[in-house]
C-alpha atoms as one frame of an Amber mdcrd trajectory, in Angstrom:
protein
  43.703 -74.537 -14.668  43.676 -72.255 -17.702  44.795 -72.685 -21.281  47.442
 -70.003 -21.183  44.912 -67.368 -20.238  45.321 -64.680 -17.600  43.720 -65.732
 -14.320  44.733 -62.592 -12.436  41.525 -60.560 -12.775  41.956 -56.773 -12.558
  40.130 -55.107  -9.704  37.422 -52.514 -10.119  38.500 -48.970 -10.951  38.814
 -46.351  -8.226  37.547 -42.850  -8.986  38.633 -39.405  -7.887  37.141 -37.955
  -4.717  35.030 -34.804  -4.636  33.164 -32.721  -2.074  31.003 -29.592  -2.115
  31.915 -26.907   0.415  30.564 -23.530   1.480  33.552 -21.181   1.339  34.484
 -17.571   0.697  36.767 -18.472  -2.215  38.097 -21.456  -4.203  41.401 -21.069
  -2.343  39.767 -21.393   1.065  37.753 -24.406  -0.141  40.972 -26.086  -1.270
  42.581 -25.314   2.104  39.672 -26.990   3.871  39.819 -30.043   1.581  43.569
 -30.337   2.163  42.967 -30.553   5.904  40.190 -33.118   5.546  41.906 -35.356
   2.993  45.499 -34.802   4.144  46.769 -34.035   0.645  48.669 -31.214  -1.036
  47.075 -28.187  -2.730  48.576 -29.101  -6.081  46.532 -32.314  -6.061  43.156
 -30.539  -6.003  41.032 -28.421  -8.311  38.048 -26.263  -7.411  34.962 -25.254
  -9.410  32.454 -22.622  -8.252  28.913 -23.994  -8.431  27.040 -21.038  -6.907
  28.535 -17.619  -6.199  25.697 -16.698  -3.835  24.022 -13.299  -3.522  26.497
 -10.499  -2.963  26.186  -6.894  -1.839  28.504  -4.367  -3.518  30.585  -7.228
  -4.878  32.144  -8.443  -1.653  29.477  -9.055   1.022  26.944 -11.867   1.122
  26.637 -15.613   1.418  29.509 -18.014   0.994  29.959 -19.675  -2.387  29.237
 -23.317  -3.060  32.450 -24.831  -4.394  33.164 -28.343  -5.635  36.668 -29.575
  -4.838  37.972 -32.661  -6.655  41.188 -34.643  -6.369  43.270 -34.977  -9.546
  43.901 -38.639  -8.672  42.079 -41.143  -6.464  42.715 -40.310  -2.829  44.528
 -43.524  -1.906  47.170 -42.925  -4.593  47.809 -39.378  -3.397  48.116 -40.496
   0.214  50.348 -43.409  -0.782  52.658 -41.096  -2.745  52.937 -38.680   0.176
  53.564 -41.595   2.555  56.355 -42.820   0.283  57.853 -39.329   0.075  57.771
 -38.962   3.862  59.285 -42.387   4.527  62.072 -41.896   1.992  62.840 -38.445
   3.358  63.130 -39.804   6.891  65.436 -42.512   5.569  67.635 -39.720   4.153
  67.497 -41.206   0.666  67.836 -39.001  -2.412  64.552 -40.184  -3.950  61.400
 -38.326  -4.981  57.981 -39.960  -5.357  55.903 -38.941  -8.377  52.423 -40.076
  -9.401  52.025 -40.696 -13.128  48.963 -40.655 -15.373  48.846 -44.466 -15.210
  48.634 -44.160 -11.382  52.031 -45.784 -10.907  54.135 -44.143  -8.195  57.653
 -43.633  -9.548  60.560 -43.400  -7.107  63.468 -41.716  -8.868  66.757 -40.267
  -7.689  70.409 -40.986  -6.970  69.600 -43.738  -4.461  67.372 -45.766  -6.786
  69.573 -48.872  -6.471  68.979 -48.897  -2.702  65.227 -48.583  -3.150  65.087
 -51.414  -5.708  67.234 -53.743  -3.613  68.485 -57.205  -4.506  66.212 -58.771
  -7.135  63.715 -55.946  -6.486  62.929 -57.220  -2.988  63.124 -53.786  -1.303
  60.802 -52.213  -3.866  58.351 -55.115  -3.464  58.417 -54.735   0.320  57.782
 -50.990  -0.039  54.822 -51.703  -2.313  53.452 -54.388   0.036  53.634 -52.081
   3.072  51.922 -49.205   1.256  49.079 -51.416   0.032  48.665 -52.814   3.530
  48.077 -49.283   4.839  46.119 -47.579   2.057  44.385 -50.266  -0.010  40.788
 -50.588   1.154  40.116 -54.239   0.265  40.778 -56.969  -2.311  38.372 -55.379
  -4.817  40.473 -52.207  -4.903  43.323 -51.998  -7.451  46.788 -52.433  -5.988
  49.073 -49.424  -5.667  52.016 -49.954  -8.016  55.545 -48.643  -7.597  58.372
 -48.279 -10.080  61.960 -47.135  -9.653  64.394 -46.106 -12.409  62.523 -48.179
 -15.022  62.748 -51.384 -12.995  59.244 -52.592 -13.943  59.996 -52.482 -17.686
  63.213 -54.450 -17.185  61.439 -56.908 -14.892  58.622 -57.391 -17.396  61.096
 -58.171 -20.171  62.893 -60.653 -17.906  59.599 -62.345 -16.952  58.557 -62.717
 -20.592  61.888 -64.393 -21.397  61.451 -66.631 -18.345  57.905 -67.588 -19.376
  58.974 -68.508 -22.903  61.983 -70.483 -21.651  59.969 -72.444 -19.092  57.204
 -73.126 -21.639  59.757 -74.711 -23.974  61.096 -76.784 -21.086  57.593 -77.940
 -20.106  56.778 -79.001 -23.687  60.101 -80.819 -24.040  59.953 -82.614 -20.669
  56.183 -83.144 -20.710  56.241 -82.268 -17.007  54.902 -79.292 -15.032  57.174
 -76.540 -13.714  56.414 -74.481 -10.603  57.850 -70.957 -10.483  58.912 -69.098
  -7.373  56.247 -66.938  -5.598  55.534 -63.677  -7.425  53.395 -60.589  -7.021
  50.031 -60.451  -8.815  51.496 -58.093 -11.427  54.390 -60.463 -12.146  52.046
 -63.433 -12.405  49.829 -61.514 -14.798  52.838 -60.819 -17.051  53.569 -64.561
 -17.162  49.936 -65.457 -17.923  49.694 -62.887 -20.724  53.020 -63.928 -22.239
  51.790 -67.527 -22.583  48.078 -67.021 -23.245  48.360 -67.939 -26.946  50.573
 -70.979 -26.409  48.286 -73.977 -27.054  50.884 -76.498 -25.889  50.810 -75.436
 -22.239  48.413 -74.368 -19.471  49.115 -71.834 -16.728  47.518 -71.522 -13.307
  48.145 -69.647 -10.061  48.269 -71.591  -6.796  48.719 -70.797  -3.115  47.931
 -67.797  -0.956  49.491 -64.328  -0.963  52.312 -63.496  -0.590  53.433 -67.029
  -1.573  51.120 -67.394  -4.568  52.950 -68.814  -7.576  52.454 -69.928 -11.165
  52.464 -73.540 -12.334  53.035 -74.203 -16.049  51.835 -77.588 -17.300  51.788
 -79.297 -20.709  48.308 -79.310 -22.231  46.238 -82.278 -21.103  48.557 -83.005
 -18.172  46.956 -84.498 -15.066  48.383 -82.605 -12.066  49.666 -84.366  -9.008
  50.486 -82.131  -6.095  54.187 -82.035  -5.333  55.192 -83.545  -8.711  56.627
 -80.259  -9.981  60.034 -79.161 -11.142  60.790 -75.816  -9.486  62.249 -72.970
 -11.504  63.638 -69.801  -9.928  62.971 -66.526 -11.788  66.028 -64.926 -13.336
  67.263 -61.847 -11.485  67.141 -58.387 -13.061
């Protein structure tokens, strides 16, 4: 149980990948890295560490070149997986990786990708994390589509405030429907300064949910009023 504080702890950061190769040029080093990492050339940068000894400017040893990904490898592979899957589904959607490492899916078929109440987008995100996320300590790969996450966040904040008022008025706990870790975190943060209620997460993924209780309430399992999140 927490006093309105966020109990969804962020995972450790994931860094960009790098490797040092012996190659004739930065371009050839990038080609080699593309084959090894299965990523696109535009996602890599190369820096020459040692040009080697050369004879007449063009003969000699290969250069030592450091090749680095512009984003952590799992995000690049997840974006390319999304692009490939959407292309095979013949949907007019392009996957882009933003500076915040969120993969945005934008195009004329965005409504199809989001699905009813965001269920299709959540399933897409779940599948991608299942394939590319290393373990529970690794940050989750996040997807967005046509600004859905911003609208969903606003809806969740309104829901949290509404349910908190209900809990205080009724002096009884309310159990929300299962949510993703990101959605639960939005709820926790929205209520973290409310001293009249406590929030906690219960259950196992993907059925983990939030319970909102009045402060000082003694929980009894099953004695909850269930509240369904409002659709966006």
